C-alpha positions in Angstrom: 18.7 -40.0 1.8 22.4 -39.0 3.2 21.6 -38.1 6.8 25.1 -36.7 7.6 24.7 -34.4 5.0 21.3 -33.1 6.4 22.7 -32.7 10.0 26.0 -31.1 8.5 24.1 -28.6 6.5 21.9 -27.7 9.7 24.8 -27.4 12.1 26.3 -25.2 9.4 23.4 -22.5 10.1 23.6 -22.9 14.0 24.3 -19.1 14.3 20.8 -18.4 12.9 19.2 -20.4 15.5 21.1 -20.8 18.9 17.6 -21.8 20.6 17.0 -25.3 19.7 17.6 -28.0 16.9 15.5 -30.5 15.1 14.9 -32.7 12.3 11.8 -34.7 10.6 12.3 -37.8 8.3 9.6 -38.6 5.9 9.2 -41.5 3.9 7.4 -41.3 0.2 3.7 -42.3 0.1 2.7 -41.9 3.7 4.1 -45.7 4.0 5.5 -44.7 7.4 4.9 -42.6 10.1 7.4 -39.4 10.0 10.2 -39.5 12.4 10.8 -36.4 14.6 14.2 -35.6 16.4 14.9 -33.1 19.0 18.5 -32.4 19.1 21.2 -34.0 17.2 20.1 -36.5 14.4 23.5 -38.6 15.0 22.3 -39.0 18.5 18.9 -40.4 17.6 19.0 -42.1 14.2 22.8 -42.1 13.3 24.1 -41.3 9.9 24.2 -42.8 6.3 21.8 -43.6 3.7 18.2 -44.5 5.1 15.2 -45.1 3.4 13.5 -41.9 4.0 13.2 -39.4 0.9 12.8 -36.3 2.6 14.7 -34.8 5.5 14.2 -31.5 7.0 16.6 -29.7 9.5 15.9 -26.7 11.7 17.9 -24.6 13.7 15.5 -22.2 16.2 15.7 -18.4 17.1 12.6 -18.0 19.5 10.7 -15.1 19.3 6.9 -16.0 19.3 6.1 -18.6 21.9 9.6 -19.5 22.8 8.1 -22.8 24.8 8.8 -26.2 23.4 5.3 -26.1 21.9 7.4 -24.1 18.8 9.8 -26.4 18.3 10.5 -27.0 14.6 9.9 -28.9 12.2 6.3 -29.0 13.0 3.7 -31.1 12.0 -0.1 -31.0 11.5 -2.6 -32.4 13.8 -3.0 -35.6 11.5 1.3 -35.6 11.1 1.0 -35.6 7.1 2.1 -31.9 6.5 5.2 -30.9 7.9 7.1 -27.4 7.8 10.6 -25.9 8.5 9.9 -22.1 8.7 12.3 -18.9 9.1 10.6 -15.6 9.7 7.4 -13.8 11.3 4.1 -13.7 10.3 2.8 -10.3 11.7 -0.7 -10.8 10.9 -0.7 -14.5 12.6 -3.0 -13.3 15.6 -5.9 -12.1 12.8 -5.4 -15.3 10.8 -5.5 -17.8 13.8 -8.8 -16.1 14.8 -10.0 -16.5 11.4 -8.7 -20.0 11.1 -10.4 -21.1 14.5 -13.7 -19.9 13.2 -13.4 -22.2 10.5 -12.9 -24.9 12.9 -9.1 -25.3 13.2 -7.5 -26.3 16.2 -4.2 -25.1 17.8 -1.6 -26.6 20.1 0.4 -23.5 20.3 0.8 -19.9 20.3 3.1 -19.7 17.2 3.1 -18.0 13.6 4.6 -21.3 12.5 1.5 -23.0 13.3 -0.5 -20.7 11.8 1.4 -21.1 8.3 0.8 -24.8 8.8 -2.5 -24.5 9.4 -3.1 -21.7 6.8 -1.7 -24.4 4.0 -4.2 -26.9 5.3 -7.2 -24.7 5.1 -6.6 -22.8 1.8 -3.7 -24.5 0.0 -1.0 -22.5 -2.0 -3.7 -19.4 -1.7 -2.6 -18.9 2.0 0.5 -16.7 0.5 -1.7 -14.0 -0.4 -3.0 -13.7 3.5 0.5 -13.9 4.6 1.6 -10.3 6.1 5.4 -10.8 7.3 8.6 -11.9 6.2 9.6 -15.7 5.3 11.0 -18.6 3.7 9.5 -21.7 4.3 9.4 -25.3 3.1 6.4 -27.4 3.6 6.2 -31.1 2.7 2.8 -32.7 2.0 2.6 -36.3 2.7 -0.9 -36.7 1.3 0.4 -35.6 -2.1 4.0 -36.4 -1.9 4.7 -32.8 -2.5 7.3 -30.2 -1.7 6.0 -26.7 -1.6 8.4 -23.9 -0.5 7.6 -20.1 -0.9 9.7 -16.9 -0.1 8.1 -13.7 1.1 7.2 -10.5 -1.1 10.4 -8.5 -1.1 12.8 -11.3 -0.2 13.6 -10.5 3.3 14.0 -13.8 4.5 16.6 -16.1 1.9 16.1 -19.1 0.4 18.6 -20.8 -1.6 18.3 -24.4 -3.6 20.3 -26.4 -5.9 19.5 -29.3 -8.0 21.3 -32.3 -8.2 19.7 -34.9 -10.4 16.3 -36.3 -8.5 17.4 -34.5 -5.4 16.4 -30.7 -4.2 18.6 -29.4 -1.6 17.8 -26.0 0.0 18.7 -23.7 3.0 18.5 -20.5 4.6 22.3 -19.8 3.5 24.6 -21.1 0.7 27.2 -22.5 3.3 24.7 -24.9 4.2 24.5 -26.3 0.5 28.5 -26.3 0.4 28.2 -29.1 2.7 27.4 -31.4 -0.1 31.1 -32.9 -1.0 29.6 -33.7 -4.8 29.2 -30.2 -5.2 32.2 -28.5 -6.9 32.0 -24.8 -6.1 32.6 -22.7 -9.4 32.0 -19.1 -10.1 29.0 -18.0 -12.0 29.8 -15.9 -14.9 26.4 -13.9 -15.1 26.7 -13.2 -11.4 30.5 -11.6 -11.7 29.5 -9.6 -14.9 26.5 -7.9 -13.2 28.5 -7.2 -10.1 31.8 -5.9 -11.8 29.6 -3.8 -14.2 26.7 -2.5 -12.6 27.5 -3.4 -8.9 24.5 -5.8 -8.6 23.7 -8.7 -6.9 20.6 -10.5 -5.6 18.8 -9.1 -8.7 17.8 -12.3 -10.2 17.6 -15.9 -9.0 21.4 -16.6 -9.5 24.2 -16.7 -6.9 28.1 -16.1 -7.5 28.0 -20.1 -7.1 27.4 -22.0 -10.4 24.4 -24.0 -9.8 23.3 -22.7 -6.7 19.9 -20.5 -7.2 17.8 -18.5 -4.8 14.0 -18.4 -5.1 13.4 -14.7 -5.8 11.1 -12.5 -3.8 7.5 -13.3 -4.2 8.0 -16.8 -5.9 6.9 -20.3 -4.8 8.6 -23.7 -5.6 6.8 -27.3 -6.2 8.3 -30.6 -6.5 5.7 -33.4 -7.1 5.8 -36.6 -9.6 9.2 -35.5 -10.8 8.1 -32.1 -12.0 9.9 -29.2 -10.7 7.9 -25.7 -11.0 8.9 -22.4 -9.9 6.2 -19.6 -10.3 5.3 -16.0 -9.2 2.7 -15.6 -6.5 3.0 -11.8 -6.1 4.7 -8.9 -8.2 5.8 -5.7 -7.0 5.6 -4.2 -10.9 1.8 -5.3 -11.2 0.8 -3.5 -7.8 2.7 -0.4 -9.1 1.3 -0.7 -12.6 -2.2 -0.9 -10.5 -1.6 2.1 -8.7 -0.7 3.7 -11.4 -3.7 3.1 -13.4 -6.0 4.3 -10.7 -7.8 8.0 -10.2 -5.9 10.8 -9.0 -6.3 11.0 -5.4 -6.4 14.3 -3.0 -2.8 14.7 -1.7 -4.3 14.9 2.1 -5.8 12.0 1.9 -3.1 9.9 0.5 -0.7 11.5 3.4 -3.5 10.5 6.1 -3.6 7.0 4.7 0.1 6.6 4.5 0.4 7.8 8.2 -2.2 4.9 9.3 -0.8 2.0 7.2 2.9 3.3 8.6 1.5 3.4 12.2 -0.3 -0.1 11.8 2.7 -1.6 10.1 5.1 -0.7 13.0 2.5 -1.7 15.2 2.4 -5.2 13.9 6.2 -5.7 13.9 6.3 -5.1 17.5 4.5 -8.3 17.9 7.0 -10.2 20.0 7.2 -12.6 23.1 10.9 -11.1 23.7 11.8 -7.7 24.2 12.1 -5.4 20.9 14.9 -2.9 20.2 15.5 -0.7 17.0 18.5 0.8 15.0 18.5 4.4 14.5 20.7 6.7 12.0 19.8 10.3 11.6 17.4 9.4 8.6 13.7 10.3 8.9 13.0 6.4 8.0 14.5 4.8 11.2 13.7 8.1 13.4 10.1 7.7 12.4 10.0 4.3 13.3 11.7 4.8 16.5 9.3 7.5 17.5 6.1 5.5 16.6 7.7 2.6 18.1 8.2 3.9 21.4 4.7 5.7 21.6 3.2 2.1 20.8 5.1 0.4 23.4 4.2 2.9 25.8 0.5 2.6 25.6 -1.8 0.1 27.5 -2.2 -2.3 25.0 1.3 -3.1 24.0 2.9 -6.7 24.4 4.2 -6.6 27.3 6.9 -9.2 26.7 8.1 -6.8 23.5 8.6 -3.8 26.2 12.4 -3.7 27.4 13.1 -4.0 30.9 12.9 -0.6 32.6 10.2 0.5 29.7 12.5 2.5 27.7 13.1 1.5 24.1 16.8 0.7 23.4 18.2 1.8 20.1 21.4 1.0 18.6 23.5 3.6 16.2 26.5 3.8 14.2 28.6 6.8 15.0 31.8 8.6 13.6 34.5 11.2 14.6 34.2 12.2 11.2 31.4 15.1 11.2 30.7 14.8 7.5 29.7 10.9 8.2 28.1 11.6 11.6 24.3 11.8 12.5 24.6 12.0 16.1 22.7 15.8 16.4 19.8 14.2 14.4 19.9 10.9 16.5 20.2 12.8 19.6 16.9 14.7 19.1 15.3 11.6 18.6 16.6 10.3 21.9 15.7 13.1 24.0 12.3 13.5 22.5 11.5 9.8 23.4 14.0 9.3 26.3 15.3 6.0 24.7 18.1 3.9 26.3 20.4 4.7 23.2 23.6 2.5 22.5 26.1 4.6 20.2 28.6 2.1 18.4 31.9 3.8 17.2 33.0 1.2 14.6 37.0 0.6 14.7 38.4 0.2 11.2 41.4 -1.5 12.1 39.3 -4.0 14.5 36.7 -4.5 11.8 39.2 -5.3 9.1 40.5 -8.2 11.4 37.1 -9.4 11.7 36.5 -9.2 7.9 37.3 -12.8 7.5 34.4 -13.6 9.6 32.2 -11.0 7.8 32.9 -12.8 4.4 31.9 -15.8 5.8 28.9 -14.9 7.1 28.0 -12.6 4.1 29.1 -15.6 1.7 29.3 -13.5 -1.6 30.9 -10.3 -2.5 29.5 -7.1 -1.2 29.3 -3.3 -2.6 30.9 -1.1 -0.1 32.4 -1.3 3.2 29.6 0.5 5.0 28.2 -2.9 5.5 31.2 -3.4 8.4 29.4 -0.4 10.0 26.0 -2.2 10.4 27.8 -5.3 11.4 29.3 -3.6 14.4 26.1 -2.4 15.2 24.4 -5.7 15.0 27.3 -6.9 17.5 26.2 -4.7 19.7 22.5 -5.4 19.6 23.5 -9.2 20.1 25.9 -8.3 22.9 23.1 -6.4 24.5 21.0 -9.5 25.1 18.2 -8.1 22.5 16.9 -10.6 20.1 14.6 -8.4 17.8 15.5 -5.0 16.1 13.2 -2.8 14.2 15.0 -1.1 11.0 14.5 1.2 8.1 15.5 -1.0 5.0 13.2 -0.5 1.8 11.9 3.1 2.9 14.3 5.1 0.5 13.0 3.0 -2.3 9.4 3.2 -1.6 9.6 6.7 -0.7 11.9 8.6 -3.2 14.7 8.6 -0.7 17.5 8.7 -3.2 18.7 11.5 -5.2 18.1 9.9 -8.7 14.5 10.0 -8.2 14.5 14.0 -9.0 16.3 12.7 -12.3 13.4 10.5 -12.9 10.9 13.1 -12.2 12.2 15.6 -14.4 12.3 13.0 -17.3 8.4 12.4 -16.7 8.0 16.2 -16.7 9.9 16.4 -20.1 8.0 13.5 -21.6 4.7 15.3 -20.6 6.1 18.5 -22.2 6.2 20.2 -19.0 9.9 21.7 -19.7 9.5 24.9 -17.4 8.7 22.6 -14.6 11.4 20.5 -15.4 13.8 23.3 -15.3 12.2 24.6 -11.9 13.1 21.1 -10.5 16.7 21.3 -11.5 17.0 24.6 -10.4 15.8 24.1 -7.0 18.3 21.2 -6.8 21.0 23.2 -7.8 20.1 26.2 -5.1 20.0 23.5 -2.4 22.9 21.3 -3.1 25.2 23.5 -5.4 25.7 21.1 -8.1 23.5 18.2 -9.5 24.1 14.5 -8.1 25.6 12.3 -10.8 22.6 9.9 -10.0 19.9 12.6 -11.1 21.7 13.4 -14.1 21.9 9.5 -15.1 18.3 8.8 -14.1 17.2 11.7 -16.2 18.9 10.3 -19.3 17.4 6.7 -18.1 13.9 7.9 -18.1 14.0 9.6 -21.8 16.3 6.9 -23.5 14.7 3.5 -24.5 16.5 0.7 -22.5 18.8 -0.8 -25.1 20.2 2.6 -26.0 20.8 3.5 -22.2 22.8 0.6 -21.7 24.9 0.9 -24.5 25.4 4.4 -23.8 26.4 3.7 -20.3 28.6 0.9 -21.4 30.8 3.5 -23.9 31.0 6.1 -21.1 32.3 3.5 -18.6 34.5 2.2 -21.1 33.8 -1.8 -20.0 35.2 -3.1 -23.2 39.1 -1.8 -21.8 39.2 -4.3 -18.9 36.7 -7.0 -19.6 37.0 -9.8 -22.3 35.2 -9.3 -24.9 33.7 -12.6 -25.6 32.7 -12.7 -21.5 31.3 -9.1 -21.8 29.2 -9.9 -24.9 27.7 -13.3 -23.6 27.0 -12.0 -20.1 25.8 -8.4 -21.4 23.5 -10.2 -24.0 21.7 -12.3 -20.9 21.5 -9.0 -18.9 19.8 -7.0 -21.8 17.3 -10.0 -21.9 16.5 -10.0 -18.3 16.3 -6.2 -18.6 13.8 -6.6 -21.5 11.4 -8.6 -19.6 10.7 -5.5 -17.3 7.2 -3.6 -17.7 7.5 -0.8 -20.3 4.1 1.4 -19.4 5.2 2.9 -16.3 6.2 6.8 -15.7 9.9 6.9 -15.6 9.6 7.6 -11.5 7.5 4.3 -10.9 10.0 2.4 -13.2 12.8 3.7 -11.1 10.7 2.6 -8.0 10.5 -0.6 -9.7 14.1 -1.3 -10.4 15.1 -0.1 -6.8 12.6 -2.6 -5.0 13.2 -5.6 -7.3 17.0 -5.2 -8.4 18.5 -2.9 -5.5 16.8 -4.0 -2.4 17.2 -7.6 -2.1 20.9 -7.0 -1.9 20.7 -4.8 1.1 18.4 -7.1 2.6 20.8 -9.7 2.2 23.5 -7.7 4.1 21.3 -7.0 6.7 19.9 -10.6 7.2 23.6 -12.2 7.5 24.9 -9.4 9.4 22.2 -9.6 12.0 21.7 -13.7 12.4 25.8 -13.8 12.7 24.8 -12.5 16.2 21.5 -14.5 16.5 19.5 -11.3 16.1 16.2 -10.9 14.2 16.1 -7.7 12.0 12.6 -6.6 10.9 
């Protein structure tokens, strides 16, 4: 193993963890005790190729138990299992209590050790018990096995490259680019999907040929020369199960939603450092901020999570253009709860000067320039010394927050013969907005027309053939159609729309937020 490469990969991710640097070097078969290193690898072991078969490198952003006991990579009590882990397990306290009852002993107050002990107790089955955002790699020296996993929605990143008998992995692509044997080249399918559909992070592909990402809700295992990847959780299956359930009273559902929402915010506030929140004028972040403020003001709040002065810090992007500015809604929330509000006015010219840095952190093309506004907000968060911020990413996907959902709803009404109800939906939309949003019409058609026909119609309307090489378009279009055919077909149009939004669209938004926040050593939840 090339220790110089391991250190270079780890150093490339220094911005993700300025609070500590560590390594673990393992030999196969448990022939030798693993070598832990705190600080630079070259200062302790040197570079070159060594007998170790497995090496972990870690940069730490200390959030839970920021003491030295939380240093990573972390070993099990017997020293046979090692983990490098990024993220937060929000139910770590409940899991810890259960594991203690089962006889497990803990040396730290970290959620990292909870993951380690959970694997020791339940093996791969521990994943279903984890409530949080995470990407981790675990070396089980008892079995000479590498086990890696990523959270359900892909909040935390995990990239890898297979090179002969080597498996290289990291939280960002730039770490994998430190390997001089890799020659970067564009991935044709990723380029096609981006140019034609504006999609990225919707498959395991990246814009770099040969570099893949572990898909959300998937686990990777390498043992005895065998390399396997399999899903451990699927959003579509959850939606299908809900669709098959008996109808419930709307009031009962609303009550349960509120309880689950409040519980989610409560868990996300668990921290040993102060927590802030992003705030736009939307219902999602406004609801989070109001709920978080109430919880932080309660006697049972984590004292470390409460900001100095007791006022929740909020961070917002504001604009001089009234059409884009949401300050009236932000101010209503801020005044209601008495938040310590920080308003950021993105400077277009200054942001263009920063664009090379933004691109370096994002690593791949992005869909629009609004990402720069988020960059400016995260810069303000980091500048204020706040390590953790809450955000409302994913609410629009799960709660029908996009205009297109109306089109899907109308399609379901037509499919079930309720034409009059569909007409009323259209009329109400036009009365409220003056015209029908293009995505409403597009999703209406998508909900009624079979997938292959819808893709053909879309290509004809948008005229891809005029600017794409026929051979390139044909090859990539066929692969895209094959991927699309693997989605469940027994869902309502609304549920199918939600699955597409969560599985295909949300990962890119999470990608943007992770890179923007980590550029300033901030954890976005």
